[in-house]
N, C-alpha and C positions, 0 to 999 in steps of 0.2 A: 157311129160305129153300130156294127152287127150285134143282133141283141139274141141270146141263146134263149130258148122257150123256158119259162117257169116251170111248167110241168107235162108232161104228155098230153096232157087233154088240149093245149094249145095246137096238136097236129091231129087232124082228121084220119079215119082210118087210110084213106087213098093217101095222103100224103106220107103216113107211116108206112104203107106197103112201101112206094118209090122208096122212101130213105133207105129201108129194110134190104131191098132190090138191090139199089145203086153200090150201097157201100158193101153188100158181099160179092158182087160184079168185081168191084175196084179191089178190094184184099184178093178175089182167085188171081184176074188177070192183070194188075197194076196199070191199067189202061183207063184213060177218062169215058167214061158212061154215058151214052147219048139217047136221045129220047127215043129215037128210032130201038135202041137196044133194050129199052125199059118196056116199050110196047110190045116188043115180042116174050117178054119174060117177065113181067110183073102180075100178069095174071088178073088186069084190070079191064074192064070192059070201058074205055074211055080211049077220047080221039086222040092223036100226036100233039093237037093245040092244046086240049086240057094236059096232057103230061107236061108242056112244056110251061105251061100256066104255074103248075104246081111247082115244077122247079124251080122258077124265076122265085115263088115267095119262099121256098128252101134256102135259096141263096139269100136273100134278103132277110131272114134270121141268122145268118152265119152260119149253117151247117153245110154249106158246098159253097165252092168255088170253081171259076171258070177259067182252068189254063190259057195263056195267050193263045199258045198255037193248036188249041182245041175247039170246036164246039160242045165237046161234052162236058161232064162236069166230074169231080173228085171233093169227096168229103174234108172238112175242116177238122181240127181237132176239137171243136165244139161237138160237130157230127158225130165224130166216133165216139164221145162220151154219151149223146143220146144212144147211139145203138148201142152202147155197152151197157147202159143203164136200164133202156127197156123194150129195146128189141131183137135182143141176140136171142137165138136158140143154143144152150149151151149142147154138148156131143159127150155122154160120161166116156169117161178112158176104157176100154176094153176091159174085159175080164181077165182075158190072156196077158194083158200088156202090163195089168193091177198084180197079178202073179208073179211075174218076171222082177216089178218095180220092187216090192217086196223080199222078192227072195236076192236081190243082189244089194238091197240094206239091211243084210240082215246083222244082228248083235254080235258084238265080240270082240270087233277090233277096236275099239276105243271110239273116243267122242269126236275126235279130229277126223279120224281117218273114213267114217260115217257121215260126217259134212262135207266132206273133200267126194265122196262117191254121190251125196245126195246133188251136190253142183254138176257133178259131171254128168249124171244121169237126166237131170230136168235141161240140161244142154243141147245131151244128145237126143233126147224124145222132142224137143222143139224146134231144133236148130238154131237156136240163139244163145244168148249168155246166159249162165246161171250163176247166181250170186245166191251165199247164204251167212248169215251174220252168224260169229261163233258165239258162243255164251261164257257169260263172266264167269272165272272158277270159283268166285266166292258162292255161285248157287249150287256148287255140288259139294256133296258131303266128304270131310276129309278123312282116309283109311288111314294111312302110314307115312310117316316121316323118320330121315334118316340126316344125319349130318357127317359130312366128312372135310377135314382140315385138309384146305389146301398147300395156305403158305399163313406165316404170323397173321396176316390183316384180311385173310380171304376164305370162307368155308362154303363149303359146296353143300345144299339143300337137296335132297331127293324128296319129292311129294308125289304120294299114290292118292289118287283119289275114286271115289265109288263108282265112278262111271269107268273106270280103268286105265285112264287116261295118266300118265306120268307127266311131270314136270320138274328139270334141274334148273335149279336158280343159283347163282353164286351171289356171296351175299359178303359184303365190306363191315369188317367189323372193327372196334375202336379197340380193340386188345387180342393177343392172343390165346386160342382157344386150344385144349389139350384135348386127346381122343377121351381120356374119362370124362371129362364134363360133359362133351359133346354127347356121350353114349346116355348119361344120366337126363340130360336134356331131352332128347328123343325118347327113351324111356317113359317119363312122366309126360310125355304130348302122346305119347302113342296109348297110354295106361287111361287116360284120363278126358281125352276129347274126341278119341276115333268117332267117328258118327257123326259128328256134327257140322254144321258148315263153317266157311270161315270167319265170316262175322259174328255168330254163336263163340266159338272157339276164343276170339279176341275181346269177346265181350267179359266171358267167363274168368279170363286170365286176370284181367286188371284188379275183378272182383275177389278174386282170390288175391292177388298182390295187395289189395288193401288189409285185408284180414290177418296176413301171417305176419309170423314173428321167427326170428333167429335162424337157424339153416334151413327151415322151409324157405322164408324168406329170398334168400341166396338164390336156393334153386330157382324159384317164381322169377326173379328178377333175371335173371340167365336167360330164363324159358321167355319171358317179355321179349327180351332184346332179340333174342334169334328169330321168333315166332312174328316179329312185326314185320321183319323184310321179309322170311320164308312165305309169310300167307299175306303179303300186301297184294291188291288188285292186279292183274297183269292189265298191258293195252289191251283195248278192246280191238277185234278184228274181223277181218269179212274174206271168205274166200270166194274167187271168181275161175268160173271154168267157160272156154268156148270163145274168147273174145275175138278169135281171127274167122269165126264164122260171120261177123260182121263184114268182112271184108269183099265177099261177093253179093250185096245186098242192094240189088237195084235203089232202093230209095235212098241210101246211106253214102252215094257217092260221092259227097263233096270231102276231098281228101282234108280241107282242114277244119272242118266239123267233127270227120272222124278222128283225127288228130286228138283235138279236144277232150272228144269221150275215151280215147284210150287214155289219153294224162290220168282223167277222172279216176277209169279205173285203177291205174297204179297207185294215186295217192290215197283211193279207198275211203278218206276220211269224208265227205261228203255225201257219197252214196250210201255209207253205212250212217250216219246220222237219217237218209232219209229212210231207210229200212228201221232205225230206232222208232221214227214217230209212226210206225203203223204196228207196232210190238202190243199193243194193247187194245187194236181192233180185231174184234172177231172175224173170223173167213178170209175171203178173197180182199185185195185194196188195188184197184189198178191208178196208175198217175199217167195222163197222155199229154206227151210234148210239155210244155210249159208248166203246167199241172208241178211236173216235181219242183219248183223252185231253183232249180240247176241250171245253168246256161247250157253245159255240156251234152243233158238230156233233151234239150229241148225238140230234135228230131226223133226221141224214142218214145217207146213205153214202157212202162214199170207194171208187170202184176206180181203182187206177195200175197203170201200167206204166211200165219205163223206157224212155228212147229212147238209141241209142247211135250211135256213127258212129267210123271207122277203130280199130274193137277196144277203145274206149274209153266207158264209161257216162257221157251229159253231163248226164242230166236225167231229171225225172218228168212223165210227162203224166198226166191223167185226169180224171175226170167226179166232179162232186157232185150228190147228187138223192135224193130220198125212200127211206127203207128199202125201201116199197113201188115199186121198179123193176124193170123185165124184166132180171133180172140174166143171162139165157141170152142176149140180143140184144146188152146192154150191154156185158159183159167182152170178147166178140170185136171189138168195134167198137174200143174202149180200146187192146185190144192191136193191133190192125192199124194205126190211125192212129199210135201210136208207130213202129211197124216202116216205115211208110211214112214219117215225118218222119226215122227216122235215115237210112233211104235218101237223102232229099233234102238232109241235109246232108253226105252222103257219096257225091255220084256217081258210079257209074265212070270209071276213065281213058279218053279217047279213044286206039281203033284207031290201033297205029304206022301 
């Protein structure tokens, strides 16, 4: 079995330069790269025979492979990994694109709208698929709640969060609630718990209920019964944009594998779990092919970066595309979009 180099020290400067040039040419052209092309473009003063020997060594290390139909070579997933980790020269996002990005991710439309905008933007900028995990609602402070009776066994809870997100939840109740009861519960919750996270709110309600007596105990019990359902964590979610962009990608022409990938997008669960694995890792993370651990993603790469607001990491934004992607451009785009999204979710306070 081919062995990946343990460190960059195992590749001498000539091998590094040839590997960098070959992968850069292959990413650009999508064609196997031969020794003659490398002799013309690698900038090394060595004979074609020496180049062929170095390429053979890189192939033995598992960094390159030779398609049957060509004398040229292409990078393996291990080759891409060495390229990304130690040979890549990143291209910063131009100032004009950064300004446009921040302008299009302006605050004010609610969290979900911002997340949808971010996934669409990163997809448009990279021409691949944009994905973003949706923060759990309990990470945001609660601002206001109202209850509306629908029928004897159902109540509508209208929740407003500090990030301007509004959620409507239908609660199944064990008994009928009249308008007056629901109003008292809502007033109590709004007066005593606005500005707290949902987890803090639940903990304080339980504490108060243990200490309460008499009429206050009845109000707290009613508040707890309704709040337990209204403030329960929602399902984790992920927004995806630009799946159709993969249909025209030369490297993803196997329709069966492409169908598996689209089914994974539809299920969301596995990809969301992969994003969650990166949420505590600072900076950009890159998964190449089988490194994802997900069979439908064996032929693609995933580039991710966490986004944060108020000093708290809320989720992960990423791009899914072919392994033959322009990493030097896409990595800075993903990082810049994640930073712009965090800024939009945490706008500066107005001047006094």
